[in-house]
N, C-alpha and C positions, 0 to 999 in steps of 0.2 A: 710757205708754211712757217718758217722760222720767223719771218717778219710779223706774221699774224699772232704769234704767241710771244713776241718780244717782251711785253710787260712781265710775263711769267719767267722768262729767261733772266731778265734783269733782276727780278725778285729773288731768283735762285730756286724757286719752286712754284708750281701752279698757284695762282691766287685763290685764296679761300675766303668765302663769305660765311656769315653765321649759319646760313642754310646748308653750307657744304657738309657740315658734320652730320646732318640728317641724311643726306644723300649717301655719304660714305658708309654710314652705319646700317641704314635700312636695306641697302642693296645686298648686304651680306647676311643680315639677320632675317630677311624675308618678312619683316613687319611693315605693313602699309602705313605710311605716315598719316597722322590725323588730319593734316592740313594740305596735303598735296598727293599726286599720284606717286607710285613707287617706280614708275618706268625709268625715270632718269637715274635713280639709284641703282637699278639693275644694269643700266647702260654703263654706269661708272664701274660697277663691279666686273662686268664681263669684258669691257674694252680694256680695262686696266690689267686684266688677267690676275687680279688680286696680287699684283706685283708692284706696279708703279702707276700713279695717276698722271704721270707725264703722258702716258699713252692716251688718256682721255682728252687732254687739251690738243694733242697732235691730231687726234681723230676729228675733233670739232673744227680745227683749222682746215683739215683736208676736205671736210664736207663743204665748208664755205668756199674753198678754192674750186671745188668741183662745180658748184653753182655758177661761180664767176666764169669758168671755162664754158659752160653751156650758154651763158649769156653772150659771151664773145662769139660763140659759134652760131647761135640761132637767132639772136636779136641784133647784135652788131653785124653778124655775118662776115666776120673777119677772115681773111685768107690764112692768117696765122693766129688762131684763137688762143693758143697757149701763151704766146708772147703778149697779147693784149690782156689776157686775164692775169698774167704775172705782173704786168705794169699796174693794173688796177689794184691788185692785192697789196703790192708794195706801197702804192700811194695811200691807200686806206690805212695800212698798218702804221705808216709814219705819221699821218696827220689826223687820224680819227681814233675813236675809242673801240674800234672793232676788236683789236688785240686784247683789250681789257676784258671783253666778254668771251672771246675765243680761248683765252688763257686762264679762265676762271672755272672752277668746278661748281657751276650752277647751270640751270637750264636756259638762261636768258638769251644765249646766242641763237637758240632755236626759234625765237620769235621772228627774227629776220629770215631765217632759213625757211620757215613755214610759208611766209608770204612769197618769197622768190620762187620756191618750188611749185607753188600753186599756179603762178603765172606761166612758168615753163611748161607745166603739164598742159596748159591750154595752147601754147604756141607750137610745141614740137609736133612734127608730122607723125602719123601713125606708123610709118616705116621705121622710126627710131625706137624699136621695141626695147632695146636694152636700157636706154636712157629713161624712157617712160616708166619702165619697171622700177628702176632705181629711184626716180622721182616720186613714184607712188608710195614706196616704202618710206622715203624720207619725209614726205608730207604727213603720213599717218603717225610716224614716230614723233615728229616735231610738234604736232598738235597735242599729243598726249603726254609730253614732258612737263607741261605746266597748265593748270586749269584756266589761266587767263587767255591762253591761246585759243580756246574753244570759241568764245564769243567774238574775238577779234577776227579769226579766220572766217567764221560764219558770215559776219557782216561784210567782209571784203568780198567773199564769193557772191553774196547777194548784190552788192554794188556792181561787180563785174557783169553779172547777169543783166542788170538794168542797163548798163552801158551797151551791151550787145543788142538789147531790145531797141534802144534809141537809135543805134547805128544800123538797124535792120539786118543784123547778123545772127540773131538768136537761133534761127533754124539751123544755120550752118555750124554754129558752135554748140548746139544743144547736146550732142553726144559727149563732148568733152566736159561740159558743165555737169552732165549726169555722172560722168566718171569721178569728177572732183567731189560732187555731192555724195556719191557712194563711198569714196575714201573717207570723207568727213564722218559719215555714218559708221563706218568700220572703226574709226578712232573712238567714237563714243561707246560703241559696243565693246571694244577692247578694254577700255578703262573699267566699264561696268563688270565685264567678265572677270577681270583680274581681281577686282574688289570682292566679287562673289566667291572666287576660288580661294581667297584668303579668309572667307567666313564673315565678310562685312556687308553682305547683301548686294543685290544687283543695282548698284547706284554709282553715280559719278563722283559725288562728294559726300562725306559723312558729316561735315560740320560747316557747310556753306553759310548757315545763319549766323554762326559765331563771328566770322570775318566781317560780314556786312553790318551786323549790329554794332560791332566794335567801331566801325567807321562812324556810325550815328552817335556813339558815345563820345568818341574823340572830337567830333565836330560840334558837340553841344546840343544836338537835336534831341537826344535821349533825355538829357537833363531838363530841357524845356518841357517835354512831355510829362516826365515824372513829377516835376514841380507843380504842374497843373492838376495832376490827378491823384497823387499819393495821399493827400489829406482827406480824400473822399472816403466815407465809411464803406461804400459799396465796391471800392476798388480792391480787387483781390486776384490779380493775374498770376500766372506761374512765375513771373519775374519780380514778384512783390519785394523780394529781398533787396533789389536795387534801390528801393525807396530810402534805405538807410544811407545811401551815398549821394543824395541830392546835394548839389553845390560842392561836391568833393571829388568829382571826376577829374578835375584839373591836376590832381596828383599823378595822373597817368597822361602826360602831355602828348603822347603819340600812341598809335595803335599797338605798336610792339610792346610798350610798357604794360598796357592793359592785358594783353594776351599772355605775357610770359612772367610778369611780376608775381611773386608768391603772395603778396597782399591784395591781389586783384579779387574782385567779387566773383570772378570765374571759379575760384578755388575755395569758396565758402563751404563750411561743413566738412564732412569726412569723405568726400568723393575720391580724394587721392588714396585713401586707405583701401578703396575697392579696386585699385589698379595703379594708375599714375596720373599725371596732369592731363593726359589725353582722355581719361575716363571722365573728368570734369567737363571737358568740351562736349563729349557725346551726350552726357546726361543733361546738359543745359542747352543743347542745340535747338530742341523743339521750343523751349520757353523763349529763347532769343528770337526765334521765328515769329512768335506771337507779338513780341515787342516791335519787330520790324513792321508787321501788319498794322498794329495799333498806331504807330507813328505816322505811317503813310495814309491812314484813314482820317487823320486830322488835316483839314484843308490848309490851315495856315502853315503847319509843319511840312506839308507836301510842297508848298511853294518854297519854303526854306530849303527843302531837299533839292528841288530843281535848281535853285540858285547855287547851292553847294556844288552840285554836279557841273553846272556851267562854269563857275569860277575856277573850280578844281581842274576841269579839262583845259581851260586856257592857261592856267599856271603850269600844268604838267607839260603842255605843248612847248613852252619856252624854257623849261628846266633842262638845260643841256650841260651836263658835267659827269665826270666819273667819280663816284663816291670814294672817299679814302678807305683803304683797306686796313682795318684795325687788327691787332693781334688777336687771334682766337685760340683758346687752349684746346686744340684737337689732337694733341700729342698721343693721348691714350688710344684714340681711334687709329691713328697712323701706326702706332706701335702694335696694335692688335691685328690689323688687316694688311698693313703695308710696311712691314719691318725693314725691307730693303730701301724704303724711302726715308727712313728715320733721320739719317745724317743730313740729307738735303733739306728736310723739314726744319731740323734744328738750326741749320745754317742760313735759312732764308731770312731776308730782310724783314718780312712781315711777322716773323716769330718774335722779334724783339722790339719792333717799333711800327708806327703807322707808315703805310706806303701811300704817298699822296701824289695826285696827278693834276695839280693845279695848272701848270703850263700847258699840258696836253688838252685839258678841258677848255682853256681859253682859245687855243689854236683851233680846236674842233668847232667851237661856237662861231668863231669868225669864218671858218671854212663853210659851215652850214649856211650862214647868212649869204656869203658870196655865191655859193652853189645855188641857192634859191633865186637870187637875182639873175644868175646865168640861165637857169631854167625858164624863168619868165621871159627873158630876152629872146631865147631861142624859140620858144613856143610862139611868140609874136612875130619874130623876124623870119624864122625859117620853118614855119609850120608845114609847108608842103614837102619838106625834106625829111620830116619825122614820120616814120611809118606807124602802122597800127599796133605792131608788137611793142614798140617803144612807148606809145601812149598807154597801152595796157599795163606795162610795168609801172609807168608813172601813176596811173590811177590806183593800182594796188599798193604802192608805197605810201602815197599821200593819204589814202583812206586808212591804211594800216596805222600810220602815225596818229591820225585823228582818233580812231577807235581804240587804239592802245592807250592814248591819253585819257579818253572818256571812261573806259572801263576801269582802268587802274585808279584814277582819281575818284571815281564814284563808289566803287566797290571796295577799294583798299585805302590808298592814301597817295599823296603827291610825294614821290621819292625820285631822286635824280636817276637812279639806275633803271627805273621803269622806262623812261624815254630814251635814256642812253643806249639801251639794248637794240634800238631800231633807228636812231637818228642818223647814224653813219650811212644809211641807205640814200640819203639826199645827195651827199657828195658823189657816191657811187653812180647815182642816176645822172648827175650832171656830166660826169666823165663819159658815160654811155651816150648821152644825147650829143655831146660835142663830137665824138668819134663818128656817130651815125651821120651827122650833118656834113662833116668834112671828109669822110672816107673816100668818096668818089673823086673829090678834088685832089686829095693826096695821091690817089692811085693814078690819076691822069698826069699829074706832075712827075710821078716816077716814070711813067711811060715816055713822056717827053724828054726827060733827062737821059733815059737809056738810049733813046734815038740819037740824041746829041753826042753821047759818048760813043 
């Protein structure tokens, strides 16, 4: 656990991203964020006991360690699963970015947790009631911590189902697939119910159109469409105000600038006076939905969109690094809700300067490349020694990597932390495959050695 949160320990306080402030505040205020579920915010509030957010990163590390233990016990089938899982945790903590995400107050660590827990739910025997119950809760929770987890997990489940069909195992695994499908449905129902209970309607997201339309704006697709149609006298869509920004969208070079800059077209008029910036998002969500539909109805722009999605996915797949952690002025939130943490927060490295992980990013990138080569070699050379459970984990991880890159690059943007939150699963998988292949040989050599002695 200590190794997995070492970046936070070295910083002197849990790592904080710009989104961390939203989670810290909304978990206490009970206000559902406009752009994400409130679940992780509630997790932060209750796990921290409104005392210290150190408890949050410790809990995240323990969850990941628990999954490593189950992998060691039920996939590797180690005689000493705790020893093996500890070794894997230490290795990943030292040479990958898992600690960067486990030690950070954002929901990113739950991307990998959702994928691994789904695989374990399929693998574990029904007699392991306790672990199956824990994994069911973990899967539901990890899915609903971030909206991006919904399509990623859904597609991975579908691919696993196809794998079982091709292997002729669908009937045998049908009950477990139904269980996971049911848990996925419960996840969607939970998000919608929570939004409804807070008075926002029985919906999953209130402003999904805003995020996607901003991707079109940032990529230049919206500018092409508006430039083509704005001069037409019959052109009068609900987003007509954007015509005044044709060839000017470059002043918001990234999606975040467009979404949160005060001079963004999102905040035109007096929408803020009727609430706050989130009011503007809600009021323009429907209009931006029309913009999305109109852009995709243009055949040429549809081709451009497909090209954007394709190139963005490839770029996201190879973007392996941990983003530098800039200072974020969250002192007022810490002082309000976590007064006992105030000294640690003020003393943390991130409070006064950027915390950079250049060396760790380089090491991880090299390790991922080597791990990939190892996996290819072992799959070709030792295929017979790799069992179905290991292959299932491999399929889930690599499909998860692809779908994570595809959905993030297409619906949001290409950002290092998006792929970083899951890329460390490749070295983890390489270690697992190596142990699975050689464990019998190691065991036999131990027996021979004991006989000699």
